[in-house]
Structure formats: structure tokens, C-alpha cells
N, C-alpha and C positions, 0 to 999 in steps of 0.2 A: 859511485865512481863510474865515470864513463870511459870506455875504451874505444880506440879508434884503430881501425885496420886499413892498411894501405895494400892494394892488390896491384901488382905488376903484371903485365902481359907481354911476353917476349915474342916477337914475330921473327921467325928464321925466314931466310930467302926462299921464296915459292909459297909461303903460307898465305892464307887469306883469312880476315877476321870473321867473316861470314860467307854463307853459301849464296849462290846466285839464284835469284828467283825470277821467273818460275822455273822449276827444276825440269819440267817436261811439258809436252803438249799431248793431248789425246783427243781423238775425233770419234764421237758416237753416231752410228746410223740407226734411225728408226723408221717406222711406217705408221701413218694413220689409217692405212688402207687394209689392215689386217683384223684378225679376230678380236673382238672388244677386250677380252681379257688379256690379250698381249699388248694392246695399246695401254691398258691401264698399268701393266707392269713397266712399259717403257716410260710412262709419265712419272712414275714412282722412282725409277732408277735414274732418270735425268736430274730430279730433285736430289736424290741421294748422293750422286757424284758431284753435282754442283756444290753442295754443302761442305764436300771435302776440299774444294779449292780456296776455303777461307784462309786468308794470309798469303794469298797469291803463290801457294805452293805448286800449283800446275795450271795450265789452261785446258779447260774442258769445252770443246766446241761440239755442236750438236747439228746435224742435218737429216732431212727426211728425203734427200736426193741421193740415190745410189749412185748416180753418174759422177758424184763428187770423188768416187775411187779413181777417176781419171784426172783429178786436178794436179797441176804442176808442182805444187808443194807438199804432196802427199808424204814424202820421205821426210819431212820435217816433223812429222807426228811420230812419237815413239811408239804409240799404239793406237789401234782403232778398235772400237768396241761394236758389236753388232746386237742390239737389244731385242729386236723382234722381226728381223728381216735379213735377207741374204742377197747376194749378187744374182741377177737373173739373165741379163742379157749377155751374149758372148763378149762384148767389150768390157763390161763390168767385171766378169769372171776372169778374163785375161789380165785386168789391172790389179785385181785382188791377188791373184797368183803371183804376179811380178813383184808386188810389195812384199809378199810373205817370203818369197824365194830370195829376196834382197836383203833379208834381215828384219823386215818389219813385225810388229807385234800385235796379237789378236786375242781379244776377249769375247767369247760368245756365250750368249744365253739361250737356252730352251729351243725355241724354233729356229734360231739362226743356224742350227746345224741340221735342221730337218732334211731329209733326202729319202727318196724311195726308188724303186726299181725303174721309174719313169723319169728320174731327174737328169739323167744323161750327162753327168759331170764326173767322169771318173777321177779327175785330180782331187776334187773336193771330198770324195769318199776316202781316197788315200790320206788326205790331209787330216780327216777325222779319226784315222786309225783303221779304216776298212769296213765299219760298221754301217749298216743301212737300217733305217727305221723299221722296226718289227711290229712292236705293238705298245699299247699305252694303258694307263689306268684312268678311270673316270667313274665319278666326279673327281675334282681335285681333292686331296686329302693330305694331311700331315704324314710324314713317315719317319721312322727311325733309320738314321744313317750310321755308317760305320767308317771311320777313318783308317784306311788302308796303310798309309805311310805317315807316321807321327813324327818322323825326322825331317819330312819335305819342309821347306820354308813357307809354304802356302797353309799347311795343316799343323805344324808344330805347336801353335798356341791352342788348339782345339782339345776337347776331351775325346776319349776314344769312341764314344757313341753320343749322339745328340738327335733331338727331334727337330726336324725341319718344318716350317710352316707348309700349309696346305699348297699343293702344287700338282700339276698334271705330270706324272712321270713317264718318261720314254724308256723303251728297252731297245737294244740294237742287236741285228744279227749280221755277222758274227759279233760276239762281245769284244770290243775294243782291247780288252785285257789280253787277247789271244795275239795281238800285234807286239812283237819285241820292242818296237820303237815307242809304244804307249806306256806311260806311267799313270797308272790309276790311283787317285788320291782319295776318293769318296765313293762309297757304293751303298745302295740300298741293303738294309739288313734283311736276312732271310726270315727274321721274326714278322715282317710285315705281310708275308704272302698267306693267303691270296689277297692282293691288294686291289680294291676296286669294288664297285657295286655294278655297274652296267659294263664298262670295259676292265678286264681283269688281267693283271700280271700275276699269273699262278705260281711262277717259280723261276729259277734260272739266274744266271748272273746278271747284274744290272748295274754298272758302273754310272755315277751321276756327275763326277767331277774327274777330269783327266787332261793330260797334256800329251801331245804328239812330240817326242823329244827332238825330231828332226826339225821343228820350227819352234819359234818364240811364241807360243800360244797356250791358252787354256780354255777349256769348255766346262760350263756348268749348267746342268739340266733345269735349275731353278729358273722361273721366268713367266709364270702363268697367274694372272690376277694381282690383286693390289694388296697382298699380305706378305710377299716375299721378304720385304724388309723390316718384318716386325719382331724378328728374333735376333737378339745381340750376339750369339754364337755364329749365326749364319752370316750376319753383317761382317764379323771378323773375317770369316772365310773369304767373302767377297773382297774386302779391302786387301787382305793378304794376297789374293789372287792379282788384283791391280797392281800392287807393289812389286810382285814377283816378276811379272811380264815386263814392267819398265826397268827393273834392276837387271834383268837378263840382256839387256841391249848391248850388242857387240861394240857400240860406241863407248861404253863404259856405264858403270853403275852410278847414276846421278845422286844417289842417296849417300854416297861416300865423298862426294866432292864438297 
């Protein structure tokens, strides 16, 4: 005996049957003129994010010209990603600052946040939470990470601890955690110490994923070499970071439309 079902869909005023695509636009900056391991990461990251556009969910544009921070349509991008580079000229820095202070979104990886005491860009140091690069581990090694805030939308699908693929880990001074505007999401576990063989992080607080709540931004220290996207847990963290930055846009959460 065959049964038949009739499905009725009632559309109320103002309702739409399907979402509008693409939902948002993202612009990724990278350089071919940096450390080879950082170039490898950028190439892998570009492939990773391009794969996420299947179905026209969003537009993922890529540029190796940091002067594109001055393009007239930058505000049309819900977020920019900096994969292995950062603004260097005064004009680039000013354009980036204006974009962020006007509500733009930023997703930075690894060296995109590098600054030392010769950088001479106080606003960028403040943007990152006040920390200046202090020391690193070497050679690249996997590390045990601890989720500091299991309720945040970026981390709530993650286990309390997980092993991250091999990476060069940065430590900052002072720790961004000391800044009341910073929300640290993931840190190096103390179980890793001493971390490294040549260059060693012997101890101390070491956040690796955080957001400065004064801006729509997230930073992840991962980004060295071609193994970063080899772990599904970390991939989930990266995807959740992307989604969270976009969903936080003051223009509205595109995933709810």
C-alpha cells in the first residue's frame, strides 16, 4: 500500500523561502615574499577557505597587494583575513585602522600579529591587546592546548583540551590576558613546558587564540608550515572563528537571514 503526503508551506508577509547567496564577502591578504613556511601555510589556508565557498555560501577573494586595504569597496567585505603578512606603510596602517574602527572584521593568523619593540605602531599593539612578541619555541612542535572559555561560540564545540599540529608558538609580553578588553579563548597547556629544543618557552602564560572585545576580531597563533589544517578539531576552531567574526557584524547576523 502506497501512501502519499502533501506538504504545504505557508509564507507569511516578510518571509522568504530561501536565504540570499552569497551571504558575505571576505578578503584574504597574503605574501609570497616572507618565510617559506609562512608561504606554505598561506597556500594551504587559501585552499581551505576556498573549499568552504562550495554552494556560493560566501565570496572569498585573495590578494597579495597590501595596498588593497585602500580600495574603495573595502567596506563591502564583512571581514579581512591576514594569513602571513601585515600592513607596513603608513597609508596601509591608517586604512586598516579606519576599517576596523568603522566596524570591520579581522581574522589574523600567526605572523600577522607579529610586532616587536621596533615596530613603532602603538595602535596595533593596543589592537592586539597590549602584548609585544617576547619569545618563541623552535623547531615547530605539536602542543597540548586548553580551551579557556567553553561557552564562547568559537570554542563551544571543542573538547576541553586537544593536541594542535606542529606550529611555531609565540609568547607575548605582557600576556594579552591581563588586558580587561581581551577574551582569551585557547592557551598553551602548562604540560608543554619546556616547549622547544633550540628556542624554548620555559614557562608562563601563553594565550594562542583571543579576541579584543573592542573590535570585531580574532587572532590565532597557528600558521607555520603545511600541517596546520591536518587536524579536524583545529579545523573546527578555525571555521568557528570565521563564522563568529562574520556573525558579529553590526549590520546583522547573515546566518539568521
